[in-house]
ZADO-1210 file (C-alpha; in nm, 4 decimals, padded with zeros to 6 digits):
<atoms>
<atom x="-00.8676" y="-00.2356" z="-01.4834" code="MET" pos="1"/>
<atom x="-00.6144" y="00.0400" z="-01.5417" code="SER" pos="2"/>
<atom x="-00.2877" y="-00.0910" z="-01.8152" code="ALA" pos="3"/>
<atom x="00.0266" y="-00.0445" z="-01.5571" code="PRO" pos="4"/>
<atom x="00.2458" y="00.3383" z="-01.6007" code="GLN" pos="5"/>
<atom x="00.5718" y="00.3329" z="-01.5575" code="LEU" pos="6"/>
<atom x="00.8051" y="00.5901" z="-01.4318" code="VAL" pos="7"/>
<atom x="01.1783" y="00.5105" z="-01.3415" code="VAL" pos="8"/>
<atom x="01.3865" y="00.7015" z="-01.1028" code="HIS" pos="9"/>
<atom x="01.7728" y="00.6566" z="-01.1258" code="ARG" pos="10"/>
<atom x="01.8423" y="00.5804" z="-00.7033" code="GLY" pos="11"/>
<atom x="01.5789" y="00.4585" z="-00.4438" code="LYS" pos="12"/>
<atom x="01.5960" y="00.8301" z="-00.2957" code="GLU" pos="13"/>
<atom x="01.5110" y="01.0035" z="-00.5560" code="LEU" pos="14"/>
<atom x="01.2042" y="00.7610" z="-00.6232" code="MET" pos="15"/>
<atom x="01.0940" y="00.8097" z="-00.2319" code="ALA" pos="16"/>
<atom x="01.1481" y="01.2141" z="-00.2706" code="GLN" pos="17"/>
<atom x="00.9945" y="01.2003" z="-00.5938" code="ALA" pos="18"/>
<atom x="00.7139" y="00.9346" z="-00.5062" code="ALA" pos="19"/>
<atom x="00.6393" y="01.1894" z="-00.1551" code="ALA" pos="20"/>
<atom x="00.5627" y="01.4734" z="-00.3992" code="ALA" pos="21"/>
<atom x="00.3725" y="01.2945" z="-00.6152" code="ARG" pos="22"/>
<atom x="00.1586" y="01.1718" z="-00.3156" code="LEU" pos="23"/>
<atom x="00.1087" y="01.5217" z="-00.1334" code="ILE" pos="24"/>
<atom x="-00.0196" y="01.6684" z="-00.4679" code="THR" pos="25"/>
<atom x="-00.2383" y="01.3765" z="-00.4626" code="LYS" pos="26"/>
<atom x="-00.3834" y="01.4257" z="-00.1396" code="ILE" pos="27"/>
<atom x="-00.3872" y="01.8305" z="-00.1728" code="VAL" pos="28"/>
<atom x="-00.5936" y="01.8054" z="-00.5410" code="ASP" pos="29"/>
<atom x="-00.8448" y="01.5285" z="-00.3761" code="ALA" pos="30"/>
<atom x="-00.9158" y="01.7782" z="-00.0477" code="GLN" pos="31"/>
<atom x="-00.9517" y="02.0556" z="-00.2553" code="SER" pos="32"/>
<atom x="-01.2026" y="01.8945" z="-00.4735" code="ALA" pos="33"/>
<atom x="-01.4143" y="01.6720" z="-00.1911" code="ARG" pos="34"/>
<atom x="-01.3060" y="01.8217" z="00.1501" code="GLY" pos="35"/>
<atom x="-01.1519" y="01.4996" z="00.2502" code="SER" pos="36"/>
<atom x="-00.8954" y="01.2237" z="00.1197" code="ALA" pos="37"/>
<atom x="-00.8179" y="00.8395" z="00.1552" code="SER" pos="38"/>
<atom x="-00.4995" y="00.6671" z="00.2072" code="VAL" pos="39"/>
<atom x="-00.3503" y="00.3323" z="00.2045" code="VAL" pos="40"/>
<atom x="00.0057" y="00.2558" z="00.3174" code="LEU" pos="41"/>
<atom x="00.2591" y="00.0126" z="00.2590" code="THR" pos="42"/>
<atom x="00.5117" y="-00.0905" z="00.5193" code="GLY" pos="43"/>
<atom x="00.8854" y="-00.2192" z="00.4321" code="GLY" pos="44"/>
<atom x="01.1980" y="-00.0667" z="00.3163" code="ARG" pos="45"/>
<atom x="01.0351" y="00.1130" z="00.0435" code="ASN" pos="46"/>
<atom x="00.6839" y="00.2313" z="00.1818" code="GLY" pos="47"/>
<atom x="00.8889" y="00.3716" z="00.5276" code="ASN" pos="48"/>
<atom x="01.1540" y="00.5204" z="00.2835" code="GLY" pos="49"/>
<atom x="00.8841" y="00.7552" z="00.1036" code="LEU" pos="50"/>
<atom x="00.6855" y="00.8183" z="00.4961" code="LEU" pos="51"/>
<atom x="01.0607" y="00.9567" z="00.5954" code="ALA" pos="52"/>
<atom x="01.0904" y="01.1284" z="00.2714" code="ALA" pos="53"/>
<atom x="00.7465" y="01.3104" z="00.3103" code="LEU" pos="54"/>
<atom x="00.8539" y="01.4158" z="00.6399" code="ALA" pos="55"/>
<atom x="01.1270" y="01.5879" z="00.5198" code="ALA" pos="56"/>
<atom x="00.9379" y="01.7807" z="00.2744" code="SER" pos="57"/>
<atom x="00.8811" y="02.1505" z="00.3166" code="PRO" pos="58"/>
<atom x="00.5230" y="02.0614" z="00.1081" code="ALA" pos="59"/>
<atom x="00.4175" y="01.7976" z="00.3586" code="ARG" pos="60"/>
<atom x="00.2365" y="02.1681" z="00.5545" code="ASP" pos="61"/>
<atom x="00.0410" y="02.1961" z="00.2639" code="ALA" pos="62"/>
<atom x="-00.1688" y="01.8876" z="00.3644" code="VAL" pos="63"/>
<atom x="-00.4472" y="01.8952" z="00.5817" code="ASP" pos="64"/>
<atom x="-00.3646" y="01.6340" z="00.8112" code="TRP" pos="65"/>
<atom x="-00.6988" y="01.6647" z="00.9891" code="SER" pos="66"/>
<atom x="-00.8929" y="01.6093" z="00.6918" code="ARG" pos="67"/>
<atom x="-00.6690" y="01.2682" z="00.5837" code="LEU" pos="68"/>
<atom x="-00.7879" y="00.9005" z="00.6381" code="ASP" pos="69"/>
<atom x="-00.5149" y="00.6897" z="00.6443" code="LEU" pos="70"/>
<atom x="-00.5636" y="00.3028" z="00.5941" code="TRP" pos="71"/>
<atom x="-00.3351" y="-00.0260" z="00.5559" code="TRP" pos="72"/>
<atom x="-00.2524" y="-00.2878" z="00.3118" code="GLY" pos="73"/>
<atom x="-00.1518" y="-00.5083" z="00.5496" code="ASP" pos="74"/>
<atom x="-00.0156" y="-00.5345" z="00.8873" code="GLU" pos="75"/>
<atom x="00.1900" y="-00.7935" z="01.1345" code="ARG" pos="76"/>
<atom x="-00.0587" y="-00.9460" z="01.3741" code="PHE" pos="77"/>
<atom x="00.1696" y="-00.8774" z="01.6643" code="LEU" pos="78"/>
<atom x="00.1247" y="-00.6831" z="02.0104" code="PRO" pos="79"/>
<atom x="00.0208" y="-00.3245" z="01.9973" code="GLU" pos="80"/>
<atom x="00.3337" y="-00.0336" z="01.9676" code="GLY" pos="81"/>
<atom x="00.5804" y="-00.3698" z="01.8551" code="ASP" pos="82"/>
<atom x="00.8704" y="-00.2526" z="01.6387" code="PRO" pos="83"/>
<atom x="00.7732" y="-00.4662" z="01.3615" code="GLU" pos="84"/>
<atom x="00.4301" y="-00.3572" z="01.3178" code="ARG" pos="85"/>
<atom x="00.3564" y="-00.1025" z="01.0247" code="ASN" pos="86"/>
<atom x="00.1776" y="00.1577" z="01.2478" code="VAL" pos="87"/>
<atom x="00.4467" y="00.1700" z="01.4735" code="THR" pos="88"/>
<atom x="00.6932" y="00.2566" z="01.2242" code="GLN" pos="89"/>
<atom x="00.4412" y="00.4606" z="01.0368" code="ALA" pos="90"/>
<atom x="00.4006" y="00.6689" z="01.3405" code="ARG" pos="91"/>
<atom x="00.7795" y="00.7129" z="01.4343" code="GLU" pos="92"/>
<atom x="00.8724" y="00.8008" z="01.0587" code="ALA" pos="93"/>
<atom x="00.5694" y="01.0552" z="00.9830" code="LEU" pos="94"/>
<atom x="00.3029" y="01.0562" z="01.1897" code="LEU" pos="95"/>
<atom x="00.3577" y="01.1747" z="01.5110" code="ASP" pos="96"/>
<atom x="00.5157" y="01.4671" z="01.3546" code="ALA" pos="97"/>
<atom x="00.2262" y="01.6131" z="01.1609" code="VAL" pos="98"/>
<atom x="-00.0335" y="01.5781" z="01.4167" code="GLY" pos="99"/>
<atom x="-00.2699" y="01.3521" z="01.1886" code="ALA" pos="100"/>
<atom x="-00.6306" y="01.2876" z="01.3576" code="ASP" pos="101"/>
<atom x="-00.5889" y="00.9686" z="01.5749" code="PRO" pos="102"/>
<atom x="-01.0008" y="00.9068" z="01.4382" code="ALA" pos="103"/>
<atom x="-00.8883" y="00.8999" z="01.1196" code="ARG" pos="104"/>
<atom x="-00.5871" y="00.6698" z="01.1380" code="VAL" pos="105"/>
<atom x="-00.7389" y="00.3212" z="01.0637" code="HIS" pos="106"/>
<atom x="-00.4457" y="00.0769" z="01.2387" code="ALA" pos="107"/>
<atom x="-00.5340" y="-00.2914" z="01.1897" code="MET" pos="108"/>
<atom x="-00.6184" y="-00.4630" z="01.4755" code="PRO" pos="109"/>
<atom x="-00.3209" y="-00.5983" z="01.7222" code="ALA" pos="110"/>
<atom x="-00.2698" y="-00.9484" z="01.8671" code="SER" pos="111"/>
<atom x="-00.3595" y="-00.8081" z="02.2091" code="ASP" pos="112"/>
<atom x="-00.6381" y="-00.5898" z="02.0846" code="GLY" pos="113"/>
<atom x="-01.0143" y="-00.6616" z="02.0924" code="PRO" pos="114"/>
<atom x="-01.0184" y="-00.9501" z="01.8786" code="TYR" pos="115"/>
<atom x="-00.6992" y="-01.0894" z="02.1187" code="GLY" pos="116"/>
<atom x="-00.5294" y="-01.3695" z="01.9302" code="GLY" pos="117"/>
<atom x="-00.8165" y="-01.4813" z="01.6647" code="ASP" pos="118"/>
<atom x="-00.6366" y="-01.3193" z="01.3316" code="VAL" pos="119"/>
<atom x="-00.9728" y="-01.3556" z="01.1352" code="ASP" pos="120"/>
<atom x="-01.1957" y="-01.2222" z="01.3438" code="ALA" pos="121"/>
<atom x="-00.9246" y="-00.9278" z="01.3402" code="ALA" pos="122"/>
<atom x="-00.9339" y="-00.9512" z="01.0093" code="ALA" pos="123"/>
<atom x="-01.3520" y="-00.9422" z="00.9971" code="ALA" pos="124"/>
<atom x="-01.3347" y="-00.6491" z="01.2009" code="GLY" pos="125"/>
<atom x="-01.1558" y="-00.4225" z="00.9639" code="TYR" pos="126"/>
<atom x="-01.3948" y="-00.5357" z="00.6886" code="ALA" pos="127"/>
<atom x="-01.6639" y="-00.3907" z="00.9187" code="GLU" pos="128"/>
<atom x="-01.4540" y="-00.0551" z="00.9478" code="GLU" pos="129"/>
<atom x="-01.4023" y="-00.0649" z="00.5606" code="LEU" pos="130"/>
<atom x="-01.7173" y="-00.1045" z="00.5020" code="ALA" pos="131"/>
<atom x="-01.8545" y="00.1633" z="00.7705" code="ALA" pos="132"/>
<atom x="-01.6475" y="00.4185" z="00.5448" code="ALA" pos="133"/>
<atom x="-01.7796" y="00.3392" z="00.2376" code="ALA" pos="134"/>
<atom x="-02.0411" y="00.5573" z="00.0763" code="GLY" pos="135"/>
<atom x="-02.2983" y="00.4934" z="-00.1645" code="PRO" pos="136"/>
<atom x="-02.0552" y="00.6680" z="-00.4116" code="GLU" pos="137"/>
<atom x="-01.8003" y="00.3933" z="-00.3367" code="ASP" pos="138"/>
<atom x="-02.0635" y="00.1012" z="-00.4675" code="HIS" pos="139"/>
<atom x="-01.8566" y="-00.1782" z="-00.2911" code="GLY" pos="140"/>
<atom x="-01.7406" y="-00.2508" z="00.0979" code="SER" pos="141"/>
<atom x="-01.4718" y="-00.0301" z="00.0928" code="VAL" pos="142"/>
<atom x="-01.4016" y="00.3509" z="00.0315" code="PRO" pos="143"/>
<atom x="-01.2773" y="00.4372" z="-00.2848" code="ALA" pos="144"/>
<atom x="-00.9277" y="00.5407" z="-00.1793" code="PHE" pos="145"/>
<atom x="-00.7494" y="00.8203" z="-00.3336" code="ASP" pos="146"/>
<atom x="-00.4200" y="00.6494" z="-00.3876" code="VAL" pos="147"/>
<atom x="-00.3449" y="00.3165" z="-00.2512" code="LEU" pos="148"/>
<atom x="00.0251" y="00.2090" z="-00.1926" code="MET" pos="149"/>
<atom x="00.2126" y="-00.1381" z="-00.2039" code="LEU" pos="150"/>
<atom x="00.5860" y="-00.2328" z="-00.1567" code="GLY" pos="151"/>
<atom x="00.6226" y="-00.5204" z="-00.4236" code="VAL" pos="152"/>
<atom x="00.8404" y="-00.8521" z="-00.2701" code="GLY" pos="153"/>
<atom x="01.1450" y="-01.0555" z="-00.4122" code="PRO" pos="154"/>
<atom x="00.8652" y="-01.3092" z="-00.4314" code="ASP" pos="155"/>
<atom x="00.6087" y="-01.0610" z="-00.6244" code="THR" pos="156"/>
<atom x="00.3737" y="-01.0719" z="-00.3086" code="HIS" pos="157"/>
<atom x="00.1907" y="-00.7400" z="-00.2220" code="VAL" pos="158"/>
<atom x="00.0519" y="-00.6390" z="00.1030" code="ALA" pos="159"/>
<atom x="00.0215" y="-01.0156" z="00.2866" code="SER" pos="160"/>
<atom x="-00.0582" y="-01.1378" z="-00.0429" code="LEU" pos="161"/>
<atom x="00.1955" y="-01.4243" z="-00.1373" code="PHE" pos="162"/>
<atom x="00.2019" y="-01.6666" z="-00.4255" code="PRO" pos="163"/>
<atom x="-00.0608" y="-01.9299" z="-00.4555" code="GLU" pos="164"/>
<atom x="-00.1663" y="-01.8819" z="-00.0459" code="LEU" pos="165"/>
<atom x="-00.5131" y="-01.8722" z="00.0125" code="PRO" pos="166"/>
<atom x="-00.5765" y="-01.5099" z="00.0760" code="ALA" pos="167"/>
<atom x="-00.4546" y="-01.4626" z="-00.2971" code="VAL" pos="168"/>
<atom x="-00.7176" y="-01.6680" z="-00.4566" code="ARG" pos="169"/>
<atom x="-00.9720" y="-01.4712" z="-00.1846" code="GLU" pos="170"/>
<atom x="-01.3009" y="-01.2823" z="-00.4508" code="THR" pos="171"/>
<atom x="-01.5626" y="-01.1912" z="-00.2084" code="GLU" pos="172"/>
<atom x="-01.4052" y="-01.0608" z="00.1480" code="ARG" pos="173"/>
<atom x="-01.1978" y="-00.7478" z="00.1316" code="THR" pos="174"/>
<atom x="-00.9906" y="-00.8670" z="00.4768" code="VAL" pos="175"/>
<atom x="-00.8337" y="-01.1522" z="00.5678" code="VAL" pos="176"/>
<atom x="-00.6313" y="-01.2857" z="00.7840" code="GLY" pos="177"/>
<atom x="-00.3083" y="-01.4897" z="00.6995" code="VAL" pos="178"/>
<atom x="-00.1651" y="-01.8098" z="00.8277" code="HIS" pos="179"/>
<atom x="00.1351" y="-01.9724" z="00.7891" code="GLY" pos="180"/>
<atom x="00.3029" y="-01.6694" z="00.5525" code="ALA" pos="181"/>
<atom x="00.6210" y="-01.7574" z="00.4106" code="PRO" pos="182"/>
<atom x="00.8411" y="-01.4260" z="00.6051" code="LYS" pos="183"/>
<atom x="00.8120" y="-01.3475" z="00.9298" code="PRO" pos="184"/>
<atom x="00.5826" y="-01.3340" z="01.1046" code="PRO" pos="185"/>
<atom x="00.3702" y="-01.6140" z="00.9387" code="PRO" pos="186"/>
<atom x="00.0186" y="-01.4295" z="01.0835" code="THR" pos="187"/>
<atom x="-00.0594" y="-01.1520" z="00.9708" code="ARG" pos="188"/>
<atom x="-00.4264" y="-00.9158" z="00.8281" code="VAL" pos="189"/>
<atom x="-00.4216" y="-00.7763" z="00.4827" code="THR" pos="190"/>
<atom x="-00.6408" y="-00.6739" z="00.1968" code="LEU" pos="191"/>
<atom x="-00.7454" y="-00.8738" z="-00.0849" code="THR" pos="192"/>
<atom x="-00.7270" y="-00.8132" z="-00.4586" code="LEU" pos="193"/>
<atom x="-01.0657" y="-00.7019" z="-00.4541" code="PRO" pos="194"/>
<atom x="-01.0158" y="-00.4569" z="-00.1836" code="ALA" pos="195"/>
<atom x="-00.6979" y="-00.3164" z="-00.3651" code="ILE" pos="196"/>
<atom x="-00.8803" y="-00.2772" z="-00.7638" code="ARG" pos="197"/>
<atom x="-01.1502" y="-00.0778" z="-00.5648" code="ALA" pos="198"/>
<atom x="-00.8720" y="00.2381" z="-00.5145" code="ALA" pos="199"/>
<atom x="-00.8671" y="00.5155" z="-00.7674" code="ARG" pos="200"/>
<atom x="-00.5251" y="00.4663" z="-00.8133" code="GLU" pos="201"/>
<atom x="-00.2805" y="00.2109" z="-00.6816" code="VAL" pos="202"/>
<atom x="00.0844" y="00.2900" z="-00.6445" code="TRP" pos="203"/>
<atom x="00.3250" y="-00.0419" z="-00.6842" code="LEU" pos="204"/>
<atom x="00.7055" y="00.0417" z="-00.5231" code="LEU" pos="205"/>
<atom x="01.0016" y="-00.1290" z="-00.5726" code="ALA" pos="206"/>
<atom x="01.3646" y="-00.0455" z="-00.5457" code="ALA" pos="207"/>
<atom x="01.6919" y="-00.2427" z="-00.5849" code="GLY" pos="208"/>
<atom x="01.7824" y="-00.5109" z="-00.7327" code="GLU" pos="209"/>
<atom x="01.6586" y="-00.7748" z="-00.5162" code="ASP" pos="210"/>
<atom x="01.3361" y="-00.6547" z="-00.6699" code="LYS" pos="211"/>
<atom x="01.4125" y="-00.6681" z="-01.0258" code="ALA" pos="212"/>
<atom x="01.3253" y="-00.9970" z="-01.0888" code="GLU" pos="213"/>
<atom x="01.0034" y="-00.9605" z="-00.9366" code="ALA" pos="214"/>
<atom x="00.9368" y="-00.6826" z="-01.1668" code="VAL" pos="215"/>
<atom x="00.9828" y="-00.8143" z="-01.4920" code="LYS" pos="216"/>
<atom x="00.7459" y="-01.1524" z="-01.3683" code="ILE" pos="217"/>
<atom x="00.4540" y="-00.9220" z="-01.2917" code="ALA" pos="218"/>
<atom x="00.5294" y="-00.6790" z="-01.5790" code="LEU" pos="219"/>
<atom x="00.5666" y="-00.9961" z="-01.8431" code="SER" pos="220"/>
<atom x="00.1575" y="-01.1166" z="-01.8235" code="GLY" pos="221"/>
<atom x="00.2317" y="-01.3572" z="-01.5290" code="ALA" pos="222"/>
<atom x="-00.1332" y="-01.4591" z="-01.3255" code="GLY" pos="223"/>
<atom x="-00.2222" y="-01.2581" z="-00.9891" code="GLU" pos="224"/>
<atom x="-00.1915" y="-01.6299" z="-00.8658" code="ILE" pos="225"/>
<atom x="00.1494" y="-01.6992" z="-00.8827" code="GLN" pos="226"/>
<atom x="00.2774" y="-01.3267" z="-00.9526" code="ALA" pos="227"/>
<atom x="00.0066" y="-01.0848" z="-00.6617" code="PRO" pos="228"/>
<atom x="00.1694" y="-00.7881" z="-00.8023" code="ALA" pos="229"/>
<atom x="00.0174" y="-00.8575" z="-01.0883" code="ALA" pos="230"/>
<atom x="-00.3035" y="-00.8466" z="-01.0102" code="GLY" pos="231"/>
<atom x="-00.2985" y="-00.4998" z="-00.8366" code="ALA" pos="232"/>
<atom x="-00.4130" y="-00.2178" z="-01.0043" code="TYR" pos="233"/>
<atom x="-00.6373" y="00.0863" z="-00.9825" code="GLY" pos="234"/>
<atom x="-01.0074" y="00.1477" z="-01.1088" code="ARG" pos="235"/>
<atom x="-00.8261" y="00.4514" z="-01.2935" code="SER" pos="236"/>
<atom x="-00.4519" y="00.4092" z="-01.2457" code="ARG" pos="237"/>
<atom x="-00.2234" y="00.1694" z="-01.2134" code="THR" pos="238"/>
<atom x="00.1323" y="00.3398" z="-01.1196" code="LEU" pos="239"/>
<atom x="00.4447" y="00.1273" z="-01.1094" code="TRP" pos="240"/>
<atom x="00.7366" y="00.3556" z="-00.9178" code="LEU" pos="241"/>
<atom x="01.0630" y="00.2210" z="-00.9732" code="LEU" pos="242"/>
<atom x="01.4700" y="00.2890" z="-00.9063" code="ASP" pos="243"/>
<atom x="01.6733" y="00.1774" z="-01.2041" code="ALA" pos="244"/>
<atom x="01.8175" y="-00.1230" z="-01.0476" code="ALA" pos="245"/>
<atom x="01.4200" y="-00.2469" z="-01.0016" code="ALA" pos="246"/>
<atom x="01.3917" y="-00.1589" z="-01.3526" code="ALA" pos="247"/>
<atom x="01.7162" y="-00.3160" z="-01.4557" code="SER" pos="248"/>
<atom x="01.5501" y="-00.6653" z="-01.6185" code="GLU" pos="249"/>
<atom x="01.2436" y="-00.4688" z="-01.8255" code="LEU" pos="250"/>
<atom x="01.3162" y="-00.4040" z="-02.2074" code="PRO" pos="251"/>
<atom x="01.3796" y="-00.0459" z="-02.2479" code="ARG" pos="252"/>
<atom x="01.0981" y="-00.0241" z="-02.4264" code="ALA" pos="253"/>
<atom x="00.8797" y="-00.0594" z="-02.1544" code="LEU" pos="254"/>
<atom x="00.9312" y="00.2312" z="-01.9547" code="TYR" pos="255"/>
<atom x="01.0604" y="00.6194" z="-02.0507" code="PRO" pos="256"/>
<atom x="01.3580" y="00.7895" z="-01.9439" code="PRO" pos="257"/>
<atom x="01.4192" y="00.8290" z="-01.5823" code="ALA" pos="258"/>
<atom x="01.1879" y="01.1470" z="-01.4923" code="SER" pos="259"/>
<atom x="01.4509" y="01.2371" z="-01.1989" code="ALA" pos="260"/>
</atoms>
């Protein structure tokens, strides 16, 4: 478990741009060291903002997109190509523009995919795909992702792990189906906290005043069942990337002056 580190930016656009630059550097370093890199993407307002900033960055060409494995932290269990699916939004924001290798874009199953409408079977299938990609050095049933990104919801949820619901209590499976999520659509597929914690680095993204209370709760010693974001941490680093509005309810002593 790594202690949270905070970086606070003046606004959400600066946060997205700085996070994109940080991610490019991390991917390039991993590719230089090991030949490839592995990143878990997140959807939502802040996740898509980061992807758009990455697409607009001239430095994106430093990444060898053919040697990058992309995974997702969660997905809405909807038909392939549905505009609400995280992978659809990621393709539009970034992936179609950079020539990512389709074989290394590991989308979570759609509701009209090989598992049909069985979300639990779809989750088990994604868990098998993760396990097949894990090497002996990963010491587990998921790859040791270089970076795993998560958006933080106003209720402190991350991925599709919502407070008090069964998925956030899972301690063994790496991927589960979600039934009855409190925000639409109610049926989803999500990584669990054990899978999230396998990542080398976990980055939590939050921008806007509507996230301030969630950030304060998660960083104030709340338990992970009541505040799932509090249970999301990386093996070597846990980084909270915030804008000033999202950090507005935190004690100033908790974070350094804005870095951008």
